[in-house]
N, C-alpha and C positions, 0 to 999 in steps of 0.2 A: 535599481534592479528589484524585481518582485520575486519573492521566495515561495516556492511551492514544495510542500513536504508530503511524502508518503507517510502513512501512520504506522501500520503493522511492521515491526522489524526496524523501523527508522526512528519513530518517536516512542512508540510503546513496545515493550518487550512482550510481544503477543503472538508471535508466529506459532507457538506451540498450541494455542487454543484453536488454531485452524488445522495445522498439520496433523496433530495427534488424532482428533476424531475423524479427519478425512482418511488417514492411513488405516485407522481401525475399521472403518466401513469398507474401504477399498480392499483391504486384506481379507475381509470376510468373503469377498467374491473373487479372490485370487488376483488382485490388481495392486501394484505398488507405484507410488509417485517416483521413487528413487530409481526405477528401472526405465523411466521415460527419457527420450531425447530432450535437449534443452528447448527445442521448438514445441514439442508436445506438452512439456511441463508448463511452458509459458502460456499456451492456449488454455490450459485448465486453470492456471493461477489467475488469468485475466477474467474468468467468469465471475460475475456477481453471485451472491449467495443463492438467489433464486435460480440462476442459470446452472450453478453447480448441483443444486437439488434435482433439477430437471435432467441433467446429464447422468447423475447417479441412477435415477429412477428409470431412465430410458435405456442406458447402456450397461448397467451393472446389476442393480438390485431388482430382479424380476418380481420379488415378493414384497416390494415396497412401492407405494405410490409417491408421487412428488410431495404430497402433503405429509406423508409419514417421514420422509427424509428431512423435510423442512422442520418438523417438530423435533427431530433428533438433534439437529444443529441449534435450533433456537434456544433450547434449554441450556445448553453448554455456553453458547456465545453470549446470550443476554446476561447470564450470571457473571461471566468473566468481565465484560465491559462495565457492568454496573457496580461490581463489588470488589474485584481483586486484581485486575491487570495493572501493572505498574510501568512507569516510563523507563526507557533505557538510561544507563548511567550518564549523568551530565546533561540530559536532554532538556529538562525544565529550566535549568540555569541558563543554558544557551538561548532558548526561546525567549526568556525574559530579557536577556541582553539585546537580542536582535529587535525585540519589540521596543525596548527603551531607546534604541538608536533610530527608531522611526521607520524600520522596514515594514512594508505591507506583506503579510504572510497569509497563505491559504493552504488547504489540504487537498491532496490528490490520492484517493484511496479506492480500492476495490470493495471495501467494506461499506455497507449501507449506512447512511447518515444517522439512523436511529440508534445504532450501536455506538458510533463514535461520540455522539452527543452525551451519552451516558458516562463514558470515560472522561471526556474533556470537562464536563461539569463537575464530576467528582474530584478531579485533579486541579480544578480551578484554572484551566488554561484555555477555555473556550474564547475568552476575550482577546487572545492573541491572533485569532484567525478571522479574516474578513469574510470568508465563505468556505464552503466545503464543495469539492468536486467528487461526487460519488455516483455509482451507476444509477441509483434511484433518482438523483437530482439532475444528472446530465443526460439521462435516458440513453446511455451508451456505455460500452465496456472500456476499460482502461487501455486496451490494445487498439481502440478505434481512434482515428484522427479527430472525429467529432468530439470525443471526450476531452482532448487537449484544447481544442478550439473553444470549448465551453469555458475552460479556465482562463485562456488568453483573453477572451471577450469580457469576462468578469473583471479581470484586472484592467482592461481598457488600454493595453499596450501592445507593441509588436512582440512576436514570439521570442526574438533575441534579447528581449528585456526581462525574460523570466528564466530562473534557474530552478531545476527540479532536484530534490534530494530523495533518492530512492534506493532500495536494496534489491530490486528485481530487474533482471536482464531485459525481459520483455518490455517493461515499462520504460526503461532507458532508451531502448531502440525505438519504441513508438513515439516518445517525446522528441527524440532526435529528428524523426522524420518530418516533424512540423516546425523545426527550427528552434526548439527550446534548448537552452543550455542544460547539461545534465551532470550530476555528481553522484557517483556510486557510493553507497554506504555499506560497510561490512556488517553482516549479521550471521556469523558462524554459529552453528554448523549449517544453518538453513540455506545460505547462498554460497557455501564454500565451493561447490562444484562449478558454480558459474562465475566465481570471482575474477578469474583471469579474463574472461570474456567481458565482464562488467568494466574492468579497468581499461580494456581495449576500446570499448564503445563509448564510455563516458568522457566528458570533458576533463574531469578530475575525479578523485576518489578519496574517501576518508574512512578512518576506523570507526567513526561515529560522528553525529552532528555536533557533539561537544568540541570537535576540532575545527569547526567553521571559523574562519578569520573574518570577523564582521567588517574589517576595514579593507579586505582584499578578497572578495568572494570568489573570483575566478582564478585566483592563484597568481 
C-alpha cells in the first residue's frame, strides 16, 4: 500500500495560518467562511493560493488587485512555513515509523510546493516523501480528478493501492471518486462541522495520524 498524506491539519498544525488571514480579509468585505455550505466551503478550500487570490480580487476586494492580495498572503505564509509551523502531536514519530517499515509515502496538498519544502526541510522530514502533489506541480486543483491521477501515476500503482490521510471533506470525496482509499483525520475545530460527513465518506477515520496501525492500514 502507498501512503498519501495531506499536509495542513494532518501533518502540520497549520490551518490557522490559512483560516485566520482568509477570515480577516473576508470579514473586511462582509464575507465569512463559516456561513458557507459544505459544498461552497469545499470549492474555496480546493483553490490553490493563486486561485484564492484571484477569487478575492475578483469577487470581494474591489480595492485590491490580485498581486495585492498575493503579497498579503505571501508575507504571512512564507514566514510561517519557514520559521514557526510545527507538526501535529505524534505526527513525526509516526512518519518515521512508517518510513522505517518501508512504506512509500507522498504528499497531497493544496499548498504550493515552495512553502511545504520550507517546513519539511526545517523539520527534517523531506526525506520521508517520494514526491509532492501540489497545484503548482500537478497543474490542477485538489478537487480535480487529474490531481489524484498525477499522484497515482507517480506511485505507479492502481488507485486501490493508495490510501489518503486527509482532514478535508472535499478532498476525501474527490479521492474516493478515482478509487483511492481514504482515511479522515480529525482537526478540530477546523473540520468539526464536517466531521460526521467525513466519517460517512471515508473508508476509516482517526483522531490523528499517530493512530495509524502500520500493520493494518485499512483496519
